[in-house]
C-alpha positions as CSV (number, residue, x, y, z in Angstrom):
1,M,-3.1,20.4,-3.6
2,I,-1.0,17.9,-1.5
3,K,1.7,18.7,1.0
4,T,3.4,16.4,3.5
5,E,5.8,17.5,6.2
6,N,8.0,14.9,8.0
7,L,5.5,12.2,7.2
8,S,6.3,8.8,8.8
9,K,4.5,5.5,9.1
10,I,5.4,2.7,11.5
11,F,3.8,-0.7,11.4
12,Q,3.9,-2.4,14.8
13,T,3.3,-6.0,15.8
14,D,4.0,-7.7,19.2
15,E,7.5,-8.6,18.2
16,I,8.7,-6.1,15.5
17,E,8.4,-2.5,14.5
18,T,8.8,-1.5,10.8
19,L,9.4,2.0,9.7
20,A,7.7,2.1,6.3
21,L,7.9,5.8,5.7
22,N,10.6,8.0,7.1
23,N,10.1,11.8,7.2
24,I,8.6,12.3,3.7
25,N,8.4,15.9,2.6
26,L,6.4,16.3,-0.7
27,E,4.4,19.0,-2.5
28,I,2.2,18.1,-5.4
29,K,0.4,20.9,-7.3
30,Q,-3.0,20.7,-8.9
31,G,-2.7,19.3,-12.5
32,E,0.7,17.6,-12.0
33,F,1.4,14.0,-13.1
34,V,3.8,12.5,-10.6
35,A,5.3,9.0,-10.8
36,I,6.6,7.3,-7.6
37,M,9.3,4.7,-8.1
38,G,11.6,2.5,-6.0
39,P,12.3,-1.2,-5.2
40,S,9.6,-3.5,-3.7
41,G,9.1,-2.7,0.0
42,C,10.4,0.8,-0.1
43,G,7.1,2.4,1.0
44,K,5.5,3.3,-2.3
45,S,2.1,1.7,-1.7
46,T,2.1,2.8,1.9
47,L,2.6,6.4,0.8
48,L,-0.2,6.1,-1.8
49,N,-2.6,4.7,0.8
50,I,-1.9,7.7,3.1
51,L,-2.2,10.2,0.2
52,G,-5.5,8.5,-0.8
53,L,-6.9,8.8,2.8
54,L,-7.1,5.1,3.2
55,D,-4.7,5.3,6.2
56,N,-3.3,7.8,8.6
57,P,0.5,8.5,9.1
58,S,2.0,7.7,12.4
59,E,3.8,11.1,12.6
60,G,4.0,14.3,10.6
61,V,1.5,16.5,8.8
62,Y,-0.5,15.8,5.6
63,T,-2.5,18.6,4.1
64,F,-5.0,17.8,1.3
65,Q,-6.6,20.7,-0.5
66,Q,-5.5,23.0,2.2
67,T,-7.2,20.8,4.9
68,P,-5.1,19.1,7.6
69,V,-6.0,15.4,7.3
70,S,-3.3,13.6,9.3
71,K,-5.5,12.7,12.2
72,L,-8.9,12.3,10.7
73,K,-11.1,9.4,11.8
74,E,-12.0,6.8,9.2
75,G,-15.5,8.2,8.6
76,K,-14.2,11.7,7.9
77,R,-11.5,10.3,5.5
78,T,-14.2,8.4,3.7
79,D,-16.4,11.5,3.3
80,L,-13.4,13.5,2.0
81,R,-12.5,10.8,-0.6
82,K,-15.9,10.7,-2.1
83,G,-15.9,12.7,-5.4
84,N,-12.4,14.0,-4.7
85,I,-10.2,10.9,-5.2
86,G,-10.3,8.1,-7.7
87,F,-8.3,4.9,-7.4
88,V,-6.8,2.6,-10.2
89,F,-5.2,-0.7,-9.1
90,Q,-3.0,-3.3,-10.7
91,S,-5.5,-6.0,-10.0
92,F,-8.5,-3.9,-11.4
93,N,-10.6,-4.7,-8.2
94,L,-13.8,-5.0,-10.1
95,I,-16.7,-6.8,-8.5
96,D,-17.3,-10.1,-10.4
97,E,-21.1,-10.2,-9.5
98,L,-21.7,-6.7,-11.1
99,N,-21.7,-6.0,-14.8
100,V,-19.6,-3.2,-16.3
101,F,-22.3,-0.5,-15.9
102,E,-22.9,-1.5,-12.3
103,N,-19.2,-1.5,-11.4
104,V,-18.7,2.0,-12.8
105,E,-21.9,3.2,-11.2
106,M,-20.8,2.1,-7.7
107,P,-19.1,5.3,-6.5
108,L,-22.1,7.3,-7.6
109,V,-24.4,5.1,-5.5
110,Y,-22.3,5.8,-2.4
111,Q,-22.5,9.5,-3.2
112,R,-26.3,9.2,-3.3
113,I,-26.6,10.6,-6.8
114,S,-30.0,10.1,-8.4
115,S,-30.6,7.1,-10.6
116,R,-31.3,9.3,-13.6
117,Q,-28.1,11.3,-13.2
118,R,-26.0,8.1,-12.5
119,K,-27.2,6.6,-15.7
120,E,-26.1,9.6,-17.7
121,M,-22.7,9.9,-16.0
122,V,-21.9,6.2,-16.5
123,K,-23.0,6.3,-20.1
124,N,-20.8,9.3,-20.8
125,V,-17.7,7.8,-19.2
126,L,-18.2,4.4,-20.9
127,D,-18.5,6.2,-24.2
128,R,-15.2,8.0,-23.5
129,M,-13.5,4.7,-22.6
130,N,-14.9,3.0,-25.7
131,M,-16.6,0.4,-23.5
132,S,-20.3,1.2,-24.1
133,H,-20.7,-2.0,-26.1
134,R,-19.6,-4.0,-23.0
135,A,-21.9,-2.3,-20.5
136,K,-23.8,-5.5,-19.8
137,H,-20.8,-7.8,-19.7
138,Y,-19.2,-9.1,-16.5
139,P,-15.5,-8.6,-15.6
140,Q,-14.7,-12.3,-16.4
141,Q,-16.0,-11.8,-19.9
142,L,-13.4,-9.0,-20.6
143,S,-9.8,-8.9,-21.5
144,G,-7.3,-7.5,-19.0
145,G,-7.1,-4.2,-21.0
146,Q,-10.8,-3.9,-21.1
147,Q,-11.0,-4.5,-17.3
148,Q,-8.5,-1.8,-16.7
149,R,-10.5,0.6,-18.9
150,V,-13.6,-0.2,-16.8
151,A,-11.5,0.4,-13.6
152,I,-10.4,3.8,-14.9
153,A,-14.0,4.6,-15.9
154,R,-15.1,3.9,-12.3
155,A,-12.2,6.0,-10.9
156,V,-13.2,9.1,-13.0
157,V,-17.0,8.8,-13.3
158,S,-17.5,11.4,-10.5
159,N,-14.9,13.7,-12.0
160,P,-12.4,13.7,-9.1
161,G,-9.5,16.2,-9.0
162,L,-7.0,13.4,-8.0
163,I,-6.4,9.9,-9.4
164,L,-4.1,7.5,-7.5
165,A,-2.8,4.7,-9.7
166,D,-1.0,1.7,-8.2
167,E,0.9,-0.1,-11.0
168,P,-1.9,0.5,-13.4
169,T,-0.3,-1.5,-16.3
170,G,1.3,-4.2,-14.1
171,N,-1.1,-7.0,-15.4
172,L,-1.3,-5.8,-19.0
173,D,0.7,-6.5,-22.1
174,S,2.6,-3.6,-23.7
175,K,-0.1,-2.6,-26.2
176,N,-2.9,-2.4,-23.5
177,G,-0.4,-0.8,-21.1
178,S,0.3,1.9,-23.6
179,E,-3.4,2.5,-24.2
180,V,-4.0,2.9,-20.4
181,M,-1.1,5.3,-20.1
182,Q,-2.5,7.4,-23.0
183,L,-5.8,7.5,-21.2
184,L,-4.2,8.7,-18.0
185,T,-2.2,11.3,-19.9
186,E,-5.3,12.6,-21.6
187,L,-7.1,12.9,-18.2
188,N,-4.1,14.8,-16.9
189,R,-4.1,17.2,-19.8
190,E,-7.7,18.0,-18.9
191,G,-6.7,19.0,-15.4
192,T,-6.8,15.8,-13.3
193,T,-3.9,15.4,-10.9
194,I,-2.4,12.0,-11.2
195,I,0.0,10.2,-8.7
196,M,1.2,6.8,-10.0
197,V,3.2,4.1,-8.3
198,T,5.1,2.2,-10.9
199,H,8.2,-0.1,-11.5
200,S,8.1,0.8,-15.2
201,H,10.5,3.4,-16.5
202,R,8.4,3.5,-19.7
203,D,5.2,4.4,-17.7
204,A,7.1,6.9,-15.5
205,S,8.3,8.7,-18.7
206,F,4.7,9.9,-19.1
207,A,4.9,11.9,-15.9
208,H,6.0,15.5,-15.2
209,R,8.1,14.4,-12.3
210,I,9.6,11.2,-10.8
211,I,10.0,10.8,-7.1
212,N,12.3,7.9,-6.1
213,L,11.9,6.2,-2.7
214,F,14.3,3.9,-1.0
215,D,13.9,2.5,2.6
216,G,11.0,4.8,3.2
217,K,12.8,8.0,2.2
218,V,12.8,10.3,-0.8
219,V,16.2,9.8,-2.3
220,M,15.9,11.6,-5.6
221,E,13.5,13.7,-7.6
222,E,13.6,14.1,-11.4
223,N,11.8,16.8,-13.4
224,L,10.6,15.6,-16.8
225,V,8.7,18.6,-17.9
226,E,11.5,19.9,-20.1
227,A,11.8,16.5,-21.7
228,H,8.1,16.7,-22.7
229,A,8.4,20.3,-24.0
């Protein structure tokens, strides 16, 4: 599903050049659950942004669903993300002015799905996340755990093949964090590919494989499939 070859990312200002990713070679298959770990500033979020088609690499090749995407313009990247990639963030990134239903519906509006179909799709995913009773509430009326459930509902409402999660339990207590990880695990068991950036060894233990980054390089990979067997 995903393959990178000698992927590098350089951030440049007038005075300084920062090598954020240095020759990253990865292959992630459909249906995998992969955790990316490493210290702050090692390039985890930069890598996730490139894999999620939010940014292009400076060098190297990125192939997404057998399509070379390393040099795509922003508009083409946006089109490819729609319906294919869902995002879950540490800070939830819900829109305060929209209620739960409207937040979850937003990706479907951008995909120009009919109002009737949107209503059914949002209802189904809110039922699944046990958030139907909060459909008319606004983000500030929800707990952190509930907000993250809504964020996951928004990420999966269009049934994408890939979910990218950036510290999805970072703002949650252990109980709500565990519930979020169980939700992600359930989605993965149903066939969704998940790539998760995390500092949490507990969260990483849910994955099939852990990729460790340091100074923009892959320094170690650990296969957890046998441990789950």
